[in-house]
Biopython code that builds the backbone (N, CA, C, O; Angstrom):
import numpy as np
from Bio.PDB.StructureBuilder import StructureBuilder

atoms = [
    (1, "MET", "N", (-0.123, 4.537, -16.457)),
    (1, "MET", "CA", (-1.502, 4.986, -16.373)),
    (1, "MET", "C", (-1.800, 5.369, -14.939)),
    (1, "MET", "O", (-1.667, 4.536, -14.043)),
    (2, "SER", "N", (-2.194, 6.587, -14.701)),
    (2, "SER", "CA", (-2.557, 6.981, -13.349)),
    (2, "SER", "C", (-4.006, 6.599, -13.099)),
    (2, "SER", "O", (-4.790, 6.420, -14.031)),
    (3, "THR", "N", (-4.341, 6.480, -11.833)),
    (3, "THR", "CA", (-5.709, 6.106, -11.504)),
    (3, "THR", "C", (-6.473, 7.335, -11.067)),
    (3, "THR", "O", (-5.898, 8.288, -10.539)),
    (4, "SER", "N", (-7.752, 7.306, -11.289)),
    (4, "SER", "CA", (-8.590, 8.388, -10.804)),
    (4, "SER", "C", (-8.731, 8.255, -9.302)),
    (4, "SER", "O", (-8.445, 7.199, -8.738)),
    (5, "GLY", "N", (-9.170, 9.323, -8.653)),
    (5, "GLY", "CA", (-9.362, 9.281, -7.211)),
    (5, "GLY", "C", (-10.300, 8.178, -6.779)),
    (5, "GLY", "O", (-10.058, 7.523, -5.765)),
    (6, "GLY", "N", (-11.383, 7.954, -7.540)),
    (6, "GLY", "CA", (-12.342, 6.914, -7.198)),
    (6, "GLY", "C", (-11.747, 5.523, -7.292)),
    (6, "GLY", "O", (-11.981, 4.681, -6.425)),
    (7, "THR", "N", (-10.981, 5.281, -8.336)),
    (7, "THR", "CA", (-10.329, 3.982, -8.499)),
    (7, "THR", "C", (-9.324, 3.757, -7.376)),
    (7, "THR", "O", (-9.256, 2.668, -6.806)),
    (8, "GLY", "N", (-8.545, 4.787, -7.061)),
    (8, "GLY", "CA", (-7.560, 4.684, -5.988)),
    (8, "GLY", "C", (-8.203, 4.412, -4.640)),
    (8, "GLY", "O", (-7.740, 3.556, -3.885)),
    (9, "ARG", "N", (-9.268, 5.137, -4.339)),
    (9, "ARG", "CA", (-9.976, 4.930, -3.059)),
    (9, "ARG", "C", (-10.576, 3.529, -2.975)),
    (9, "ARG", "O", (-10.479, 2.860, -1.946)),
    (10, "LEU", "N", (-11.195, 3.098, -4.070)),
    (10, "LEU", "CA", (-11.766, 1.751, -4.098)),
    (10, "LEU", "C", (-10.664, 0.713, -3.892)),
    (10, "LEU", "O", (-10.833, -0.232, -3.123)),
    (11, "GLY", "N", (-9.554, 0.890, -4.570)),
    (11, "GLY", "CA", (-8.431, -0.025, -4.415)),
    (11, "GLY", "C", (-7.930, -0.079, -2.983)),
    (11, "GLY", "O", (-7.652, -1.158, -2.460)),
    (12, "GLU", "N", (-7.814, 1.077, -2.349)),
    (12, "GLU", "CA", (-7.363, 1.116, -0.955)),
    (12, "GLU", "C", (-8.362, 0.437, -0.026)),
    (12, "GLU", "O", (-7.970, -0.286, 0.890)),
    (13, "ASN", "N", (-9.647, 0.666, -0.259)),
    (13, "ASN", "CA", (-10.670, 0.015, 0.573)),
    (13, "ASN", "C", (-10.626, -1.498, 0.421)),
    (13, "ASN", "O", (-10.719, -2.229, 1.408)),
    (14, "LEU", "N", (-10.484, -1.965, -0.807)),
    (14, "LEU", "CA", (-10.405, -3.411, -1.049)),
    (14, "LEU", "C", (-9.139, -4.005, -0.434)),
    (14, "LEU", "O", (-9.173, -5.092, 0.143)),
    (15, "ALA", "N", (-8.024, -3.286, -0.560)),
    (15, "ALA", "CA", (-6.765, -3.771, 0.019)),
    (15, "ALA", "C", (-6.854, -3.802, 1.546)),
    (15, "ALA", "O", (-6.363, -4.742, 2.171)),
    (16, "ALA", "N", (-7.470, -2.790, 2.148)),
    (16, "ALA", "CA", (-7.620, -2.767, 3.607)),
    (16, "ALA", "C", (-8.451, -3.959, 4.077)),
    (16, "ALA", "O", (-8.096, -4.615, 5.057)),
    (17, "ALA", "N", (-9.552, -4.240, 3.387)),
    (17, "ALA", "CA", (-10.397, -5.381, 3.744)),
    (17, "ALA", "C", (-9.626, -6.693, 3.556)),
    (17, "ALA", "O", (-9.764, -7.615, 4.360)),
    (18, "TYR", "N", (-8.829, -6.776, 2.513)),
    (18, "TYR", "CA", (-8.002, -7.958, 2.246)),
    (18, "TYR", "C", (-7.044, -8.205, 3.415)),
    (18, "TYR", "O", (-6.916, -9.333, 3.889)),
    (19, "LEU", "N", (-6.380, -7.154, 3.872)),
    (19, "LEU", "CA", (-5.435, -7.286, 4.987)),
    (19, "LEU", "C", (-6.148, -7.747, 6.257)),
    (19, "LEU", "O", (-5.667, -8.634, 6.962)),
    (20, "GLU", "N", (-7.292, -7.140, 6.540)),
    (20, "GLU", "CA", (-8.037, -7.497, 7.748)),
    (20, "GLU", "C", (-8.514, -8.951, 7.693)),
    (20, "GLU", "O", (-8.494, -9.646, 8.709)),
    (21, "ARG", "N", (-8.942, -9.412, 6.516)),
    (21, "ARG", "CA", (-9.363, -10.814, 6.379)),
    (21, "ARG", "C", (-8.212, -11.776, 6.653)),
    (21, "ARG", "O", (-8.438, -12.926, 7.030)),
    (22, "ARG", "N", (-7.004, -11.317, 6.469)),
    (22, "ARG", "CA", (-5.826, -12.146, 6.708)),
    (22, "ARG", "C", (-5.236, -11.933, 8.100)),
    (22, "ARG", "O", (-4.116, -12.362, 8.377)),
    (23, "GLY", "N", (-5.983, -11.280, 8.961)),
    (23, "GLY", "CA", (-5.569, -11.130, 10.345)),
    (23, "GLY", "C", (-4.646, -9.967, 10.644)),
    (23, "GLY", "O", (-4.148, -9.840, 11.763)),
    (24, "MET", "N", (-4.414, -9.125, 9.667)),
    (24, "MET", "CA", (-3.580, -7.950, 9.916)),
    (24, "MET", "C", (-4.444, -6.863, 10.559)),
    (24, "MET", "O", (-5.650, -6.795, 10.324)),
    (25, "ARG", "N", (-3.813, -6.020, 11.370)),
    (25, "ARG", "CA", (-4.540, -4.966, 12.085)),
    (25, "ARG", "C", (-4.129, -3.608, 11.537)),
    (25, "ARG", "O", (-2.989, -3.172, 11.700)),
    (26, "LEU", "N", (-5.086, -2.944, 10.882)),
    (26, "LEU", "CA", (-4.817, -1.611, 10.323)),
    (26, "LEU", "C", (-4.614, -0.611, 11.447)),
    (26, "LEU", "O", (-5.361, -0.588, 12.425)),
    (27, "THR", "N", (-3.595, 0.208, 11.288)),
    (27, "THR", "CA", (-3.331, 1.232, 12.287)),
    (27, "THR", "C", (-3.417, 2.648, 11.702)),
    (27, "THR", "O", (-3.632, 3.612, 12.436)),
    (28, "ALA", "N", (-3.247, 2.769, 10.378)),
    (28, "ALA", "CA", (-3.363, 4.087, 9.740)),
    (28, "ALA", "C", (-3.691, 3.916, 8.263)),
    (28, "ALA", "O", (-3.304, 2.942, 7.617)),
    (29, "ARG", "N", (-4.423, 4.907, 7.759)),
    (29, "ARG", "CA", (-4.737, 4.980, 6.329)),
    (29, "ARG", "C", (-4.372, 6.363, 5.846)),
    (29, "ARG", "O", (-4.634, 7.356, 6.524)),
    (30, "ASN", "N", (-3.770, 6.428, 4.681)),
    (30, "ASN", "CA", (-3.412, 7.700, 4.054)),
    (30, "ASN", "C", (-2.607, 8.595, 4.994)),
    (30, "ASN", "O", (-2.918, 9.774, 5.166)),
    (31, "TYR", "N", (-1.578, 8.023, 5.592)),
    (31, "TYR", "CA", (-0.669, 8.801, 6.445)),
    (31, "TYR", "C", (0.098, 9.771, 5.549)),
    (31, "TYR", "O", (0.773, 9.363, 4.604)),
    (32, "ARG", "N", (-0.019, 11.063, 5.862)),
    (32, "ARG", "CA", (0.639, 12.099, 5.064)),
    (32, "ARG", "C", (1.676, 12.835, 5.901)),
    (32, "ARG", "O", (1.465, 13.124, 7.078)),
    (33, "CYS", "N", (2.795, 13.126, 5.260)),
    (33, "CYS", "CA", (3.838, 13.916, 5.898)),
    (33, "CYS", "C", (4.592, 14.661, 4.798)),
    (33, "CYS", "O", (4.211, 14.610, 3.628)),
    (34, "ARG", "N", (5.649, 15.343, 5.178)),
    (34, "ARG", "CA", (6.388, 16.145, 4.192)),
    (34, "ARG", "C", (7.044, 15.289, 3.097)),
    (34, "ARG", "O", (7.394, 15.811, 2.038)),
    (35, "PHE", "N", (7.212, 13.998, 3.335)),
    (35, "PHE", "CA", (7.849, 13.127, 2.351)),
    (35, "PHE", "C", (6.860, 12.501, 1.379)),
    (35, "PHE", "O", (7.257, 11.961, 0.347)),
    (36, "GLY", "N", (5.582, 12.571, 1.701)),
    (36, "GLY", "CA", (4.569, 11.986, 0.832)),
    (36, "GLY", "C", (3.496, 11.280, 1.632)),
    (36, "GLY", "O", (3.186, 11.668, 2.758)),
    (37, "GLU", "N", (2.935, 10.242, 1.042)),
    (37, "GLU", "CA", (1.811, 9.531, 1.658)),
    (37, "GLU", "C", (2.056, 8.032, 1.657)),
    (37, "GLU", "O", (2.588, 7.469, 0.701)),
    (38, "ILE", "N", (1.656, 7.403, 2.748)),
    (38, "ILE", "CA", (1.651, 5.948, 2.826)),
    (38, "ILE", "C", (0.190, 5.531, 2.834)),
    (38, "ILE", "O", (-0.581, 5.985, 3.679)),
    (39, "ASP", "N", (-0.197, 4.668, 1.898)),
    (39, "ASP", "CA", (-1.600, 4.307, 1.736)),
    (39, "ASP", "C", (-2.161, 3.587, 2.964)),
    (39, "ASP", "O", (-3.175, 4.006, 3.522)),
    (40, "LEU", "N", (-1.507, 2.515, 3.378)),
    (40, "LEU", "CA", (-1.987, 1.725, 4.518)),
    (40, "LEU", "C", (-0.806, 1.357, 5.413)),
    (40, "LEU", "O", (0.293, 1.078, 4.933)),
    (41, "ILE", "N", (-1.053, 1.362, 6.711)),
    (41, "ILE", "CA", (-0.064, 0.899, 7.680)),
    (41, "ILE", "C", (-0.775, -0.119, 8.555)),
    (41, "ILE", "O", (-1.821, 0.170, 9.134)),
    (42, "ALA", "N", (-0.198, -1.316, 8.647)),
    (42, "ALA", "CA", (-0.877, -2.394, 9.364)),
    (42, "ALA", "C", (0.139, -3.286, 10.069)),
    (42, "ALA", "O", (1.276, -3.450, 9.628)),
    (43, "TRP", "N", (-0.314, -3.851, 11.175)),
    (43, "TRP", "CA", (0.493, -4.831, 11.896)),
    (43, "TRP", "C", (0.211, -6.220, 11.355)),
    (43, "TRP", "O", (-0.946, -6.622, 11.232)),
    (44, "ASP", "N", (1.261, -6.947, 11.033)),
    (44, "ASP", "CA", (1.189, -8.359, 10.682)),
    (44, "ASP", "C", (1.949, -9.067, 11.796)),
    (44, "ASP", "O", (3.167, -9.229, 11.729)),
    (45, "ALA", "N", (1.212, -9.486, 12.820)),
    (45, "ALA", "CA", (1.798, -9.991, 14.064)),
    (45, "ALA", "C", (2.648, -8.862, 14.653)),
    (45, "ALA", "O", (2.109, -7.808, 14.989)),
    (46, "ASP", "N", (3.969, -9.058, 14.784)),
    (46, "ASP", "CA", (4.807, -8.020, 15.395)),
    (46, "ASP", "C", (5.590, -7.214, 14.362)),
    (46, "ASP", "O", (6.531, -6.505, 14.718)),
    (47, "VAL", "N", (5.210, -7.316, 13.078)),
    (47, "VAL", "CA", (5.877, -6.573, 12.010)),
    (47, "VAL", "C", (4.949, -5.463, 11.525)),
    (47, "VAL", "O", (3.790, -5.714, 11.198)),
    (48, "LEU", "N", (5.465, -4.236, 11.481)),
    (48, "LEU", "CA", (4.682, -3.116, 10.981)),
    (48, "LEU", "C", (4.880, -3.026, 9.470)),
    (48, "LEU", "O", (6.006, -2.914, 8.985)),
    (49, "CYS", "N", (3.777, -3.076, 8.742)),
    (49, "CYS", "CA", (3.824, -3.099, 7.280)),
    (49, "CYS", "C", (3.363, -1.765, 6.704)),
    (49, "CYS", "O", (2.296, -1.255, 7.046)),
    (50, "PHE", "N", (4.179, -1.222, 5.834)),
    (50, "PHE", "CA", (3.843, -0.012, 5.099)),
    (50, "PHE", "C", (3.436, -0.480, 3.705)),
    (50, "PHE", "O", (4.244, -1.038, 2.962)),
    (51, "VAL", "N", (2.175, -0.243, 3.364)),
    (51, "VAL", "CA", (1.609, -0.841, 2.157)),
    (51, "VAL", "C", (1.287, 0.234, 1.118)),
    (51, "VAL", "O", (0.532, 1.172, 1.378)),
    (52, "GLU", "N", (1.874, 0.072, -0.049)),
    (52, "GLU", "CA", (1.567, 0.920, -1.194)),
    (52, "GLU", "C", (0.522, 0.188, -2.025)),
    (52, "GLU", "O", (0.729, -0.956, -2.429)),
    (53, "VAL", "N", (-0.604, 0.855, -2.277)),
    (53, "VAL", "CA", (-1.694, 0.249, -3.042)),
    (53, "VAL", "C", (-1.674, 0.825, -4.453)),
    (53, "VAL", "O", (-1.651, 2.042, -4.641)),
    (54, "LYS", "N", (-1.682, -0.063, -5.434)),
    (54, "LYS", "CA", (-1.746, 0.341, -6.829)),
    (54, "LYS", "C", (-2.941, -0.347, -7.466)),
    (54, "LYS", "O", (-2.945, -1.563, -7.656)),
    (55, "ALA", "N", (-3.959, 0.447, -7.795)),
    (55, "ALA", "CA", (-5.184, -0.082, -8.405)),
    (55, "ALA", "C", (-5.196, 0.263, -9.886)),
    (55, "ALA", "O", (-4.849, 1.375, -10.285)),
    (56, "ARG", "N", (-5.600, -0.706, -10.687)),
    (56, "ARG", "CA", (-5.660, -0.503, -12.129)),
    (56, "ARG", "C", (-6.918, -1.138, -12.706)),
    (56, "ARG", "O", (-7.381, -2.180, -12.241)),
    (57, "THR", "N", (-7.453, -0.491, -13.719)),
    (57, "THR", "CA", (-8.594, -1.045, -14.442)),
    (57, "THR", "C", (-8.130, -1.668, -15.751)),
    (57, "THR", "O", (-8.900, -2.345, -16.432)),
    (58, "SER", "N", (-6.876, -1.439, -16.099)),
    (58, "SER", "CA", (-6.310, -1.986, -17.328)),
    (58, "SER", "C", (-4.866, -2.363, -17.073)),
    (58, "SER", "O", (-4.176, -1.708, -16.291)),
    (59, "TRP", "N", (-4.417, -3.390, -17.714)),
    (59, "TRP", "CA", (-3.015, -3.781, -17.553)),
    (59, "TRP", "C", (-2.190, -3.360, -18.767)),
    (59, "TRP", "O", (-1.044, -3.783, -18.920)),
    (60, "ASP", "N", (-2.758, -2.549, -19.605)),
    (60, "ASP", "CA", (-2.092, -2.138, -20.838)),
    (60, "ASP", "C", (-0.747, -1.444, -20.614)),
    (60, "ASP", "O", (0.138, -1.510, -21.468)),
    (61, "MET", "N", (-0.599, -0.797, -19.494)),
    (61, "MET", "CA", (0.614, -0.015, -19.244)),
    (61, "MET", "C", (1.596, -0.740, -18.332)),
    (61, "MET", "O", (2.479, -0.102, -17.757)),
    (62, "GLY", "N", (1.467, -2.038, -18.187)),
    (62, "GLY", "CA", (2.391, -2.790, -17.353)),
    (62, "GLY", "C", (1.796, -3.128, -16.003)),
    (62, "GLY", "O", (0.657, -2.775, -15.697)),
    (63, "LEU", "N", (2.582, -3.813, -15.209)),
    (63, "LEU", "CA", (2.135, -4.229, -13.884)),
    (63, "LEU", "C", (2.091, -3.046, -12.922)),
    (63, "LEU", "O", (2.946, -2.163, -12.987)),
    (64, "PRO", "N", (1.108, -3.023, -12.036)),
    (64, "PRO", "CA", (1.026, -1.920, -11.073)),
    (64, "PRO", "C", (2.309, -1.755, -10.248)),
    (64, "PRO", "O", (2.710, -0.631, -9.947)),
    (65, "ARG", "N", (2.952, -2.868, -9.882)),
    (65, "ARG", "CA", (4.168, -2.780, -9.056)),
    (65, "ARG", "C", (5.278, -2.008, -9.749)),
    (65, "ARG", "O", (6.161, -1.460, -9.088)),
    (66, "GLU", "N", (5.239, -1.961, -11.077)),
    (66, "GLU", "CA", (6.268, -1.237, -11.820)),
    (66, "GLU", "C", (6.189, 0.270, -11.593)),
    (66, "GLU", "O", (7.130, 0.999, -11.907)),
    (67, "TYR", "N", (5.079, 0.730, -11.052)),
    (67, "TYR", "CA", (4.906, 2.156, -10.777)),
    (67, "TYR", "C", (5.426, 2.549, -9.400)),
    (67, "TYR", "O", (5.377, 3.721, -9.024)),
    (68, "VAL", "N", (5.920, 1.580, -8.654)),
    (68, "VAL", "CA", (6.571, 1.881, -7.381)),
    (68, "VAL", "C", (8.062, 1.999, -7.710)),
    (68, "VAL", "O", (8.854, 1.086, -7.477)),
    (69, "THR", "N", (8.402, 3.152, -8.255)),
    (69, "THR", "CA", (9.748, 3.416, -8.749)),
    (69, "THR", "C", (10.747, 3.585, -7.607)),
    (69, "THR", "O", (10.364, 3.665, -6.440)),
    (70, "ALA", "N", (12.015, 3.638, -7.954)),
    (70, "ALA", "CA", (13.060, 3.851, -6.949)),
    (70, "ALA", "C", (12.822, 5.170, -6.199)),
    (70, "ALA", "O", (13.027, 5.240, -4.987)),
    (71, "LYS", "N", (12.400, 6.191, -6.903)),
    (71, "LYS", "CA", (12.123, 7.487, -6.264)),
    (71, "LYS", "C", (10.942, 7.359, -5.293)),
    (71, "LYS", "O", (10.990, 7.897, -4.187)),
    (72, "LYS", "N", (9.889, 6.653, -5.700)),
    (72, "LYS", "CA", (8.733, 6.425, -4.834)),
    (72, "LYS", "C", (9.153, 5.615, -3.608)),
    (72, "LYS", "O", (8.717, 5.910, -2.495)),
    (73, "GLN", "N", (9.988, 4.607, -3.799)),
    (73, "GLN", "CA", (10.464, 3.801, -2.680)),
    (73, "GLN", "C", (11.244, 4.655, -1.683)),
    (73, "GLN", "O", (11.096, 4.496, -0.472)),
    (74, "GLU", "N", (12.066, 5.550, -2.195)),
    (74, "GLU", "CA", (12.837, 6.451, -1.331)),
    (74, "GLU", "C", (11.898, 7.317, -0.481)),
    (74, "GLU", "O", (12.125, 7.493, 0.716)),
    (75, "LYS", "N", (10.858, 7.850, -1.097)),
    (75, "LYS", "CA", (9.886, 8.675, -0.372)),
    (75, "LYS", "C", (9.142, 7.850, 0.678)),
    (75, "LYS", "O", (8.910, 8.315, 1.794)),
    (76, "LEU", "N", (8.772, 6.631, 0.313)),
    (76, "LEU", "CA", (8.069, 5.763, 1.258)),
    (76, "LEU", "C", (8.957, 5.415, 2.451)),
    (76, "LEU", "O", (8.487, 5.391, 3.588)),
    (77, "ARG", "N", (10.228, 5.146, 2.197)),
    (77, "ARG", "CA", (11.158, 4.849, 3.293)),
    (77, "ARG", "C", (11.285, 6.041, 4.241)),
    (77, "ARG", "O", (11.280, 5.875, 5.460)),
    (78, "ALA", "N", (11.398, 7.234, 3.677)),
    (78, "ALA", "CA", (11.520, 8.435, 4.504)),
    (78, "ALA", "C", (10.238, 8.667, 5.309)),
    (78, "ALA", "O", (10.303, 8.996, 6.494)),
    (79, "ALA", "N", (9.087, 8.498, 4.681)),
    (79, "ALA", "CA", (7.808, 8.674, 5.383)),
    (79, "ALA", "C", (7.657, 7.633, 6.485)),
    (79, "ALA", "O", (7.177, 7.947, 7.574)),
    (80, "ALA", "N", (8.062, 6.402, 6.208)),
    (80, "ALA", "CA", (7.970, 5.334, 7.213)),
    (80, "ALA", "C", (8.875, 5.627, 8.403)),
    (80, "ALA", "O", (8.478, 5.424, 9.551)),
    (81, "ALA", "N", (10.089, 6.103, 8.136)),
    (81, "ALA", "CA", (11.009, 6.437, 9.228)),
    (81, "ALA", "C", (10.420, 7.536, 10.105)),
    (81, "ALA", "O", (10.532, 7.487, 11.330)),
    (82, "LEU", "N", (9.792, 8.525, 9.476)),
    (82, "LEU", "CA", (9.162, 9.597, 10.249)),
    (82, "LEU", "C", (7.997, 9.049, 11.067)),
    (82, "LEU", "O", (7.842, 9.409, 12.234)),
    (83, "TYR", "N", (7.185, 8.194, 10.479)),
    (83, "TYR", "CA", (6.056, 7.600, 11.202)),
    (83, "TYR", "C", (6.555, 6.827, 12.414)),
    (83, "TYR", "O", (6.024, 6.987, 13.514)),
    (84, "LEU", "N", (7.567, 5.992, 12.224)),
    (84, "LEU", "CA", (8.119, 5.218, 13.344)),
    (84, "LEU", "C", (8.620, 6.141, 14.447)),
    (84, "LEU", "O", (8.400, 5.884, 15.631)),
    (85, "SER", "N", (9.288, 7.206, 14.056)),
    (85, "SER", "CA", (9.811, 8.173, 15.028)),
    (85, "SER", "C", (8.672, 8.873, 15.776)),
    (85, "SER", "O", (8.696, 8.978, 17.002)),
    (86, "GLU", "N", (7.688, 9.343, 15.033)),
    (86, "GLU", "CA", (6.543, 10.031, 15.652)),
    (86, "GLU", "C", (5.804, 9.130, 16.641)),
    (86, "GLU", "O", (5.332, 9.589, 17.681)),
    (87, "GLN", "N", (5.712, 7.848, 16.305)),
    (87, "GLN", "CA", (4.979, 6.900, 17.151)),
    (87, "GLN", "C", (5.850, 6.300, 18.249)),
    (87, "GLN", "O", (5.353, 5.557, 19.096)),
    (88, "GLY", "N", (7.147, 6.615, 18.241)),
    (88, "GLY", "CA", (8.053, 6.062, 19.233)),
    (88, "GLY", "C", (8.215, 4.557, 19.107)),
    (88, "GLY", "O", (8.361, 3.854, 20.107)),
    (89, "LEU", "N", (8.187, 4.065, 17.873)),
    (89, "LEU", "CA", (8.252, 2.625, 17.634)),
    (89, "LEU", "C", (9.657, 2.188, 17.242)),
    (89, "LEU", "O", (10.336, 2.854, 16.461)),
    (90, "ASP", "N", (10.074, 1.072, 17.790)),
    (90, "ASP", "CA", (11.319, 0.412, 17.414)),
    (90, "ASP", "C", (10.956, -1.049, 17.201)),
    (90, "ASP", "O", (11.025, -1.858, 18.126)),
    (91, "CYS", "N", (10.570, -1.377, 15.976)),
    (91, "CYS", "CA", (10.038, -2.705, 15.692)),
    (91, "CYS", "C", (10.433, -3.124, 14.285)),
    (91, "CYS", "O", (10.846, -2.291, 13.478)),
    (92, "PRO", "N", (10.308, -4.414, 13.990)),
    (92, "PRO", "CA", (10.548, -4.848, 12.614)),
    (92, "PRO", "C", (9.509, -4.212, 11.685)),
    (92, "PRO", "O", (8.347, -4.045, 12.056)),
    (93, "ALA", "N", (9.944, -3.865, 10.483)),
    (93, "ALA", "CA", (9.033, -3.247, 9.518)),
    (93, "ALA", "C", (9.344, -3.795, 8.130)),
    (93, "ALA", "O", (10.442, -4.281, 7.861)),
    (94, "ARG", "N", (8.346, -3.702, 7.259)),
    (94, "ARG", "CA", (8.564, -4.105, 5.871)),
    (94, "ARG", "C", (7.681, -3.253, 4.959)),
    (94, "ARG", "O", (6.733, -2.601, 5.396)),
    (95, "PHE", "N", (8.034, -3.288, 3.680)),
    (95, "PHE", "CA", (7.291, -2.552, 2.666)),
    (95, "PHE", "C", (6.640, -3.551, 1.718)),
    (95, "PHE", "O", (7.311, -4.376, 1.099)),
    (96, "ASP", "N", (5.325, -3.457, 1.620)),
    (96, "ASP", "CA", (4.542, -4.351, 0.780)),
    (96, "ASP", "C", (3.842, -3.540, -0.311)),
    (96, "ASP", "O", (3.664, -2.328, -0.185)),
    (97, "VAL", "N", (3.454, -4.223, -1.367)),
    (97, "VAL", "CA", (2.657, -3.606, -2.435)),
    (97, "VAL", "C", (1.414, -4.452, -2.639)),
    (97, "VAL", "O", (1.492, -5.675, -2.760)),
    (98, "ALA", "N", (0.269, -3.790, -2.675)),
    (98, "ALA", "CA", (-0.999, -4.454, -2.983)),
    (98, "ALA", "C", (-1.417, -4.006, -4.382)),
    (98, "ALA", "O", (-1.734, -2.838, -4.608)),
    (99, "GLU", "N", (-1.411, -4.955, -5.311)),
    (99, "GLU", "CA", (-1.883, -4.671, -6.663)),
    (99, "GLU", "C", (-3.353, -5.049, -6.721)),
    (99, "GLU", "O", (-3.719, -6.201, -6.490)),
    (100, "VAL", "N", (-4.192, -4.067, -7.031)),
    (100, "VAL", "CA", (-5.634, -4.306, -7.089)),
    (100, "VAL", "C", (-6.071, -4.152, -8.538)),
    (100, "VAL", "O", (-5.929, -3.090, -9.144)),
    (101, "TYR", "N", (-6.607, -5.245, -9.077)),
    (101, "TYR", "CA", (-7.076, -5.262, -10.458)),
    (101, "TYR", "C", (-8.590, -5.147, -10.471)),
    (101, "TYR", "O", (-9.296, -6.003, -9.938)),
    (102, "LEU", "N", (-9.079, -4.079, -11.087)),
    (102, "LEU", "CA", (-10.514, -3.803, -11.150)),
    (102, "LEU", "C", (-10.959, -3.866, -12.610)),
    (102, "LEU", "O", (-10.509, -3.075, -13.438)),
    (103, "LYS", "N", (-11.818, -4.783, -12.907)),
    (103, "LYS", "CA", (-12.328, -4.932, -14.273)),
    (103, "LYS", "C", (-13.844, -4.960, -14.191)),
    (103, "LYS", "O", (-14.411, -5.742, -13.429)),
    (104, "ALA", "N", (-14.505, -4.111, -14.972)),
    (104, "ALA", "CA", (-15.965, -4.040, -14.962)),
    (104, "ALA", "C", (-16.570, -5.419, -15.158)),
    (104, "ALA", "O", (-16.158, -6.169, -16.043)),
    (105, "GLY", "N", (-17.544, -5.747, -14.331)),
    (105, "GLY", "CA", (-18.243, -7.010, -14.454)),
    (105, "GLY", "C", (-17.508, -8.197, -13.858)),
    (105, "GLY", "O", (-18.006, -9.321, -13.910)),
    (106, "ARG", "N", (-16.336, -7.965, -13.295)),
    (106, "ARG", "CA", (-15.558, -9.049, -12.692)),
    (106, "ARG", "C", (-15.245, -8.721, -11.241)),
    (106, "ARG", "O", (-15.212, -7.559, -10.834)),
    (107, "ARG", "N", (-15.020, -9.762, -10.488)),
    (107, "ARG", "CA", (-14.613, -9.580, -9.098)),
    (107, "ARG", "C", (-13.183, -9.029, -9.071)),
    (107, "ARG", "O", (-12.333, -9.445, -9.857)),
    (108, "ALA", "N", (-12.934, -8.095, -8.160)),
    (108, "ALA", "CA", (-11.592, -7.525, -8.042)),
    (108, "ALA", "C", (-10.598, -8.613, -7.647)),
    (108, "ALA", "O", (-10.929, -9.537, -6.905)),
    (109, "ARG", "N", (-9.390, -8.485, -8.152)),
    (109, "ARG", "CA", (-8.319, -9.418, -7.798)),
    (109, "ARG", "C", (-7.202, -8.632, -7.128)),
    (109, "ARG", "O", (-6.844, -7.540, -7.569)),
    (110, "ILE", "N", (-6.659, -9.198, -6.064)),
    (110, "ILE", "CA", (-5.558, -8.548, -5.360)),
    (110, "ILE", "C", (-4.352, -9.478, -5.367)),
    (110, "ILE", "O", (-4.431, -10.628, -4.936)),
    (111, "ASP", "N", (-3.248, -8.961, -5.858)),
    (111, "ASP", "CA", (-1.968, -9.647, -5.749)),
    (111, "ASP", "C", (-1.185, -8.882, -4.686)),
    (111, "ASP", "O", (-0.907, -7.692, -4.838)),
    (112, "TYR", "N", (-0.838, -9.576, -3.616)),
    (112, "TYR", "CA", (-0.167, -8.934, -2.482)),
    (112, "TYR", "C", (1.284, -9.375, -2.440)),
    (112, "TYR", "O", (1.581, -10.568, -2.383)),
    (113, "ILE", "N", (2.176, -8.409, -2.468)),
    (113, "ILE", "CA", (3.611, -8.687, -2.527)),
    (113, "ILE", "C", (4.245, -8.249, -1.208)),
    (113, "ILE", "O", (4.391, -7.056, -0.941)),
    (114, "LYS", "N", (4.620, -9.233, -0.388)),
    (114, "LYS", "CA", (5.321, -8.938, 0.864)),
    (114, "LYS", "C", (6.774, -8.638, 0.557)),
    (114, "LYS", "O", (7.361, -9.192, -0.372)),
    (115, "ASN", "N", (7.348, -7.738, 1.369)),
    (115, "ASN", "CA", (8.764, -7.365, 1.181)),
    (115, "ASN", "C", (9.043, -6.981, -0.268)),
    (115, "ASN", "O", (10.001, -7.460, -0.876)),
    (116, "ALA", "N", (8.204, -6.118, -0.809)),
    (116, "ALA", "CA", (8.305, -5.756, -2.215)),
    (116, "ALA", "C", (9.605, -5.013, -2.530)),
    (116, "ALA", "O", (10.123, -5.095, -3.643)),
    (117, "PHE", "N", (10.120, -4.293, -1.543)),
    (117, "PHE", "CA", (11.396, -3.582, -1.731)),
    (117, "PHE", "C", (12.044, -3.328, -0.396)),
    (117, "PHE", "O", (13.125, -2.743, -0.335)),
]
sb = StructureBuilder()
sb.init_structure("model")
sb.init_model(0)
sb.init_chain("A")
sb.init_seg("    ")
for serial, (resi, resn, name, xyz) in enumerate(atoms, 1):
    if name == "N":
        sb.init_residue(resn, " ", resi, " ")
    sb.init_atom(name, np.array(xyz, "f"), 0.0, 1.0, " ", f" {name:<3s}", serial, name[0])
structure = sb.get_structure()
């Protein structure tokens, strides 16, 4: 199930606030390059985290993390390598997934997966 632009944006905003509440420092949102897009990029102490946000209003089609396919992971790795190169960074990095569950009338729930791939 794909998400609408509004659901995706809301999910990214909620995930960004979640990261900041946990002491992470956002450095980029919606970084775009020829390889694709990275939703959020944030520092977790001295580790640069590339975060894929998957927001869903229904779980009928499986877990959001299941939509971060091998092909998507390959694109994210390539985009992250380009970002690191452009920024002149040589630092530890990891790939995380933020699953944002949005259900009408309920508080949003975020399951955050560090080192997702």
